[in-house]
N, CA, C and O atoms as a GROMACS GRO file, in nm:
protein
  344
    1UNK      N    1  -0.239  -0.501   0.674
    1UNK     CA    2  -0.106  -0.545   0.711
    1UNK      C    3  -0.086  -0.688   0.664
    1UNK      O    4  -0.175  -0.771   0.677
    2UNK      N    5   0.031  -0.717   0.609
    2UNK     CA    6   0.059  -0.850   0.555
    2UNK      C    7   0.078  -0.951   0.667
    2UNK      O    8   0.130  -0.919   0.774
    3UNK      N    9   0.034  -1.072   0.639
    3UNK     CA   10   0.055  -1.181   0.734
    3UNK      C   11   0.202  -1.218   0.736
    3UNK      O   12   0.264  -1.224   0.630
    4UNK      N   13   0.260  -1.241   0.853
    4UNK     CA   14   0.401  -1.283   0.857
    4UNK      C   15   0.416  -1.422   0.799
    4UNK      O   16   0.328  -1.506   0.811
    5UNK      N   17   0.530  -1.444   0.735
    5UNK     CA   18   0.558  -1.578   0.683
    5UNK      C   19   0.579  -1.673   0.799
    5UNK      O   20   0.632  -1.635   0.904
    6UNK      N   21   0.537  -1.796   0.779
    6UNK     CA   22   0.554  -1.898   0.882
    6UNK      C   23   0.611  -2.024   0.819
    6UNK      O   24   0.613  -2.040   0.697
    7UNK      N   25   0.658  -2.113   0.904
    7UNK     CA   26   0.706  -2.243   0.859
    7UNK      C   27   0.830  -2.236   0.773
    7UNK      O   28   0.919  -2.155   0.798
    8UNK      N   29   0.834  -2.321   0.670
    8UNK     CA   30   0.954  -2.329   0.586
    8UNK      C   31   0.987  -2.198   0.515
    8UNK      O   32   1.104  -2.166   0.496
    9UNK      N   33   0.884  -2.121   0.476
    9UNK     CA   34   0.911  -1.993   0.408
    9UNK      C   35   0.983  -1.897   0.501
    9UNK      O   36   1.078  -1.830   0.460
   10UNK      N   37   0.938  -1.888   0.625
   10UNK     CA   38   1.002  -1.799   0.722
   10UNK      C   39   1.145  -1.845   0.750
   10UNK      O   40   1.236  -1.763   0.761
   11UNK      N   41   1.165  -1.975   0.761
   11UNK     CA   42   1.299  -2.029   0.785
   11UNK      C   43   1.390  -2.000   0.667
   11UNK      O   44   1.509  -1.971   0.685
   12UNK      N   45   1.337  -2.008   0.545
   12UNK     CA   46   1.417  -1.981   0.427
   12UNK      C   47   1.462  -1.835   0.423
   12UNK      O   48   1.577  -1.807   0.390
   13UNK      N   49   1.373  -1.744   0.457
   13UNK     CA   50   1.409  -1.602   0.461
   13UNK      C   51   1.513  -1.578   0.571
   13UNK      O   52   1.610  -1.506   0.550
   14UNK      N   53   1.493  -1.638   0.687
   14UNK     CA   54   1.585  -1.620   0.799
   14UNK      C   55   1.726  -1.670   0.767
   14UNK      O   56   1.824  -1.621   0.823
   15UNK      N   57   1.737  -1.768   0.678
   15UNK     CA   58   1.867  -1.825   0.644
   15UNK      C   59   1.940  -1.745   0.536
   15UNK      O   60   2.057  -1.771   0.508
   16UNK      N   61   1.872  -1.648   0.475
   16UNK     CA   62   1.932  -1.570   0.366
   16UNK      C   63   2.032  -1.468   0.418
   16UNK      O   64   2.020  -1.416   0.528
   17UNK      N   65   2.131  -1.442   0.335
   17UNK     CA   66   2.223  -1.332   0.365
   17UNK      C   67   2.151  -1.202   0.332
   17UNK      O   68   2.048  -1.201   0.265
   18UNK      N   69   2.206  -1.093   0.380
   18UNK     CA   70   2.149  -0.962   0.350
   18UNK      C   71   2.142  -0.940   0.199
   18UNK      O   72   2.041  -0.895   0.147
   19UNK      N   73   2.251  -0.972   0.131
   19UNK     CA   74   2.259  -0.950  -0.014
   19UNK      C   75   2.156  -1.034  -0.090
   19UNK      O   76   2.094  -0.985  -0.184
   20UNK      N   77   2.138  -1.159  -0.049
   20UNK     CA   78   2.039  -1.245  -0.114
   20UNK      C   79   1.898  -1.190  -0.095
   20UNK      O   80   1.820  -1.183  -0.190
   21UNK      N   81   1.867  -1.151   0.028
   21UNK     CA   82   1.734  -1.100   0.058
   21UNK      C   83   1.708  -0.969  -0.016
   21UNK      O   84   1.599  -0.948  -0.068
   22UNK      N   85   1.807  -0.882  -0.020
   22UNK     CA   86   1.791  -0.754  -0.088
   22UNK      C   87   1.771  -0.774  -0.238
   22UNK      O   88   1.688  -0.707  -0.299
   23UNK      N   89   1.846  -0.865  -0.298
   23UNK     CA   90   1.833  -0.892  -0.441
   23UNK      C   91   1.694  -0.946  -0.473
   23UNK      O   92   1.632  -0.904  -0.571
   24UNK      N   93   1.644  -1.037  -0.390
   24UNK     CA   94   1.509  -1.090  -0.414
   24UNK      C   95   1.405  -0.981  -0.394
   24UNK      O   96   1.310  -0.972  -0.471
   25UNK      N   97   1.423  -0.899  -0.293
   25UNK     CA   98   1.330  -0.790  -0.267
   25UNK      C   99   1.326  -0.693  -0.385
   25UNK      O  100   1.219  -0.649  -0.426
   26UNK      N  101   1.442  -0.660  -0.440
   26UNK     CA  102   1.448  -0.572  -0.557
   26UNK      C  103   1.373  -0.633  -0.676
   26UNK      O  104   1.303  -0.562  -0.748
   27UNK      N  105   1.388  -0.763  -0.696
   27UNK     CA  106   1.316  -0.832  -0.803
   27UNK      C  107   1.165  -0.826  -0.783
   27UNK      O  108   1.090  -0.804  -0.879
   28UNK      N  109   1.121  -0.845  -0.661
   28UNK     CA  110   0.978  -0.839  -0.630
   28UNK      C  111   0.924  -0.698  -0.657
   28UNK      O  112   0.818  -0.682  -0.717
   29UNK      N  113   0.997  -0.598  -0.613
   29UNK     CA  114   0.954  -0.459  -0.634
   29UNK      C  115   0.941  -0.430  -0.783
   29UNK      O  116   0.844  -0.368  -0.826
   30UNK      N  117   1.038  -0.475  -0.862
   30UNK     CA  118   1.032  -0.452  -1.007
   30UNK      C  119   0.910  -0.517  -1.069
   30UNK      O  120   0.841  -0.455  -1.150
   31UNK      N  121   0.880  -0.641  -1.031
   31UNK     CA  122   0.763  -0.710  -1.085
   31UNK      C  123   0.634  -0.639  -1.045
   31UNK      O  124   0.543  -0.624  -1.127
   32UNK      N  125   0.627  -0.595  -0.919
   32UNK     CA  126   0.507  -0.524  -0.873
   32UNK      C  127   0.492  -0.391  -0.946
   32UNK      O  128   0.382  -0.355  -0.987
   33UNK      N  129   0.601  -0.318  -0.963
   33UNK     CA  130   0.595  -0.188  -1.031
   33UNK      C  131   0.555  -0.203  -1.178
   33UNK      O  132   0.486  -0.117  -1.232
   34UNK      N  133   0.598  -0.310  -1.240
   34UNK     CA  134   0.566  -0.333  -1.382
   34UNK      C  135   0.429  -0.396  -1.403
   34UNK      O  136   0.382  -0.407  -1.516
   35UNK      N  137   0.364  -0.436  -1.294
   35UNK     CA  138   0.233  -0.500  -1.306
   35UNK      C  139   0.240  -0.636  -1.373
   35UNK      O  140   0.148  -0.675  -1.445
   36UNK      N  141   0.348  -0.708  -1.349
   36UNK     CA  142   0.370  -0.837  -1.415
   36UNK      C  143   0.299  -0.953  -1.344
   36UNK      O  144   0.305  -1.066  -1.391
   37UNK      N  145   0.234  -0.926  -1.233
   37UNK     CA  146   0.172  -1.034  -1.156
   37UNK      C  147   0.022  -1.015  -1.147
   37UNK      O  148  -0.028  -0.902  -1.145
   38UNK      N  149  -0.051  -1.127  -1.143
   38UNK     CA  150  -0.194  -1.117  -1.120
   38UNK      C  151  -0.218  -1.080  -0.973
   38UNK      O  152  -0.124  -1.073  -0.895
   39UNK      N  153  -0.343  -1.058  -0.937
   39UNK     CA  154  -0.374  -1.009  -0.802
   39UNK      C  155  -0.324  -1.102  -0.692
   39UNK      O  156  -0.259  -1.057  -0.598
   40UNK      N  157  -0.353  -1.230  -0.703
   40UNK     CA  158  -0.312  -1.325  -0.598
   40UNK      C  159  -0.160  -1.332  -0.588
   40UNK      O  160  -0.105  -1.334  -0.478
   41UNK      N  161  -0.092  -1.337  -0.702
   41UNK     CA  162   0.054  -1.340  -0.702
   41UNK      C  163   0.112  -1.211  -0.645
   41UNK      O  164   0.215  -1.212  -0.578
   42UNK      N  165   0.045  -1.098  -0.672
   42UNK     CA  166   0.089  -0.970  -0.618
   42UNK      C  167   0.080  -0.969  -0.466
   42UNK      O  168   0.170  -0.918  -0.398
   43UNK      N  169  -0.028  -1.024  -0.413
   43UNK     CA  170  -0.045  -1.030  -0.268
   43UNK      C  171   0.063  -1.118  -0.206
   43UNK      O  172   0.122  -1.082  -0.104
   44UNK      N  173   0.088  -1.234  -0.266
   44UNK     CA  174   0.192  -1.323  -0.215
   44UNK      C  175   0.329  -1.258  -0.224
   44UNK      O  176   0.410  -1.271  -0.132
   45UNK      N  177   0.355  -1.188  -0.334
   45UNK     CA  178   0.484  -1.120  -0.351
   45UNK      C  179   0.498  -1.009  -0.247
   45UNK      O  180   0.606  -0.990  -0.191
   46UNK      N  181   0.390  -0.936  -0.221
   46UNK     CA  182   0.394  -0.830  -0.120
   46UNK      C  183   0.425  -0.889   0.018
   46UNK      O  184   0.506  -0.833   0.092
   47UNK      N  185   0.361  -1.000   0.052
   47UNK     CA  186   0.386  -1.065   0.182
   47UNK      C  187   0.532  -1.111   0.192
   47UNK      O  188   0.596  -1.092   0.295
   48UNK      N  189   0.583  -1.170   0.085
   48UNK     CA  190   0.723  -1.214   0.086
   48UNK      C  191   0.815  -1.092   0.094
   48UNK      O  192   0.913  -1.094   0.169
   49UNK      N  193   0.783  -0.989   0.020
   49UNK     CA  194   0.863  -0.868   0.022
   49UNK      C  195   0.867  -0.804   0.160
   49UNK      O  196   0.971  -0.753   0.202
   50UNK      N  197   0.755  -0.807   0.230
   50UNK     CA  198   0.749  -0.753   0.366
   50UNK      C  199   0.842  -0.832   0.457
   50UNK      O  200   0.913  -0.773   0.540
   51UNK      N  201   0.842  -0.964   0.443
   51UNK     CA  202   0.930  -1.048   0.525
   51UNK      C  203   1.077  -1.022   0.490
   51UNK      O  204   1.163  -1.018   0.578
   52UNK      N  205   1.105  -1.006   0.362
   52UNK     CA  206   1.243  -0.979   0.318
   52UNK      C  207   1.290  -0.844   0.370
   52UNK      O  208   1.404  -0.830   0.414
   53UNK      N  209   1.203  -0.742   0.365
   53UNK     CA  210   1.238  -0.610   0.414
   53UNK      C  211   1.268  -0.614   0.563
   53UNK      O  212   1.366  -0.554   0.609
   54UNK      N  213   1.185  -0.684   0.639
   54UNK     CA  214   1.208  -0.697   0.783
   54UNK      C  215   1.339  -0.770   0.811
   54UNK      O  216   1.413  -0.734   0.902
   55UNK      N  217   1.368  -0.872   0.733
   55UNK     CA  218   1.493  -0.948   0.749
   55UNK      C  219   1.614  -0.858   0.721
   55UNK      O  220   1.712  -0.861   0.796
   56UNK      N  221   1.606  -0.779   0.614
   56UNK     CA  222   1.717  -0.688   0.581
   56UNK      C  223   1.736  -0.585   0.692
   56UNK      O  224   1.849  -0.556   0.731
   57UNK      N  225   1.627  -0.531   0.743
   57UNK     CA  226   1.637  -0.432   0.851
   57UNK      C  227   1.700  -0.494   0.975
   57UNK      O  228   1.781  -0.430   1.041
   58UNK      N  229   1.663  -0.617   1.006
   58UNK     CA  230   1.720  -0.686   1.122
   58UNK      C  231   1.870  -0.711   1.102
   58UNK      O  232   1.949  -0.692   1.194
   59UNK      N  233   1.907  -0.754   0.982
   59UNK     CA  234   2.049  -0.777   0.952
   59UNK      C  235   2.129  -0.647   0.969
   59UNK      O  236   2.238  -0.648   1.024
   60UNK      N  237   2.074  -0.535   0.922
   60UNK     CA  238   2.142  -0.406   0.936
   60UNK      C  239   2.157  -0.367   1.082
   60UNK      O  240   2.261  -0.315   1.122
   61UNK      N  241   2.053  -0.392   1.163
   61UNK     CA  242   2.062  -0.363   1.307
   61UNK      C  243   2.172  -0.448   1.372
   61UNK      O  244   2.247  -0.398   1.455
   62UNK      N  245   2.180  -0.575   1.334
   62UNK     CA  246   2.283  -0.662   1.390
   62UNK      C  247   2.423  -0.612   1.356
   62UNK      O  248   2.512  -0.612   1.441
   63UNK      N  249   2.442  -0.570   1.232
   63UNK     CA  250   2.572  -0.519   1.190
   63UNK      C  251   2.602  -0.388   1.262
   63UNK      O  252   2.715  -0.366   1.306
   64UNK      N  253   2.503  -0.303   1.274
   64UNK     CA  254   2.522  -0.174   1.341
   64UNK      C  255   2.573  -0.194   1.483
   64UNK      O  256   2.655  -0.116   1.531
   65UNK      N  257   2.525  -0.295   1.550
   65UNK     CA  258   2.568  -0.322   1.687
   65UNK      C  259   2.714  -0.367   1.692
   65UNK      O  260   2.780  -0.354   1.795
   66UNK      N  261   2.765  -0.420   1.581
   66UNK     CA  262   2.902  -0.470   1.578
   66UNK      C  263   3.003  -0.365   1.531
   66UNK      O  264   3.124  -0.382   1.549
   67UNK      N  265   2.955  -0.259   1.472
   67UNK     CA  266   3.043  -0.159   1.415
   67UNK      C  267   3.106  -0.076   1.526
   67UNK      O  268   3.040  -0.038   1.623
   68UNK      N  269   3.231  -0.050   1.511
   68UNK     CA  270   3.301   0.038   1.603
   68UNK      C  271   3.361   0.152   1.523
   68UNK      O  272   3.394   0.136   1.406
   69UNK      N  273   3.373   0.265   1.586
   69UNK     CA  274   3.435   0.376   1.516
   69UNK      C  275   3.567   0.412   1.583
   69UNK      O  276   3.584   0.398   1.704
   70UNK      N  277   3.658   0.459   1.502
   70UNK     CA  278   3.789   0.498   1.550
   70UNK      C  279   3.785   0.647   1.585
   70UNK      O  280   3.748   0.730   1.502
   71UNK      N  281   3.823   0.679   1.706
   71UNK     CA  282   3.827   0.818   1.750
   71UNK      C  283   3.962   0.844   1.817
   71UNK      O  284   4.042   0.752   1.835
   72UNK      N  285   3.985   0.967   1.852
   72UNK     CA  286   4.108   1.003   1.922
   72UNK      C  287   4.072   1.045   2.064
   72UNK      O  288   3.975   1.117   2.087
   73UNK      N  289   4.154   1.001   2.160
   73UNK     CA  290   4.132   1.044   2.298
   73UNK      C  291   4.194   1.182   2.317
   73UNK      O  292   4.243   1.243   2.222
   74UNK      N  293   4.192   1.232   2.439
   74UNK     CA  294   4.241   1.368   2.467
   74UNK      C  295   4.389   1.387   2.433
   74UNK      O  296   4.433   1.497   2.400
   75UNK      N  297   4.464   1.279   2.442
   75UNK     CA  298   4.608   1.286   2.411
   75UNK      C  299   4.636   1.264   2.262
   75UNK      O  300   4.752   1.268   2.220
   76UNK      N  301   4.534   1.242   2.184
   76UNK     CA  302   4.552   1.219   2.041
   76UNK      C  303   4.578   1.075   2.004
   76UNK      O  304   4.613   1.046   1.889
   77UNK      N  305   4.561   0.984   2.099
   77UNK     CA  306   4.580   0.842   2.071
   77UNK      C  307   4.452   0.781   2.016
   77UNK      O  308   4.343   0.812   2.064
   78UNK      N  309   4.465   0.694   1.915
   78UNK     CA  310   4.344   0.632   1.860
   78UNK      C  311   4.281   0.535   1.960
   78UNK      O  312   4.352   0.466   2.035
   79UNK      N  313   4.148   0.531   1.960
   79UNK     CA  314   4.076   0.433   2.042
   79UNK      C  315   3.947   0.397   1.971
   79UNK      O  316   3.894   0.475   1.892
   80UNK      N  317   3.898   0.278   2.000
   80UNK     CA  318   3.773   0.231   1.940
   80UNK      C  319   3.657   0.262   2.034
   80UNK      O  320   3.667   0.245   2.156
   81UNK      N  321   3.547   0.307   1.975
   81UNK     CA  322   3.424   0.332   2.050
   81UNK      C  323   3.311   0.256   1.982
   81UNK      O  324   3.312   0.241   1.860
   82UNK      N  325   3.214   0.208   2.058
   82UNK     CA  326   3.098   0.145   1.995
   82UNK      C  327   3.023   0.244   1.909
   82UNK      O  328   3.021   0.364   1.937
   83UNK      N  329   2.962   0.194   1.805
   83UNK     CA  330   2.882   0.276   1.716
   83UNK      C  331   2.761   0.330   1.792
   83UNK      O  332   2.698   0.257   1.868
   84UNK      N  333   2.730   0.455   1.771
   84UNK     CA  334   2.611   0.515   1.830
   84UNK      C  335   2.527   0.573   1.718
   84UNK      O  336   2.580   0.639   1.629
   85UNK      N  337   2.396   0.547   1.723
   85UNK     CA  338   2.308   0.602   1.621
   85UNK      C  339   2.306   0.753   1.630
   85UNK      O  340   2.311   0.810   1.739
   86UNK      N  341   2.300   0.817   1.515
   86UNK     CA  342   2.294   0.962   1.510
   86UNK      C  343   2.151   1.009   1.513
   86UNK      O  344   2.126   1.130   1.510
   0.00000   0.00000   0.00000
């Protein structure tokens, strides 16, 4: 299991938007898949990628909690309901 990022690196990931973190994660995955990194760099990239993936998952959970869906009540009037996981 990868060590969690700490200090300035963790703070930098936490400050990223979902889109920024996802773009960096995609870049890391491409480099790892292509074998463009030596062993030590691969390990560091994997650890950073793990932190980025966790950050993206957390951002998605936060958004999910804010999403509301539009439904109709018994009389056919629109109403908002909190999002519920399927």
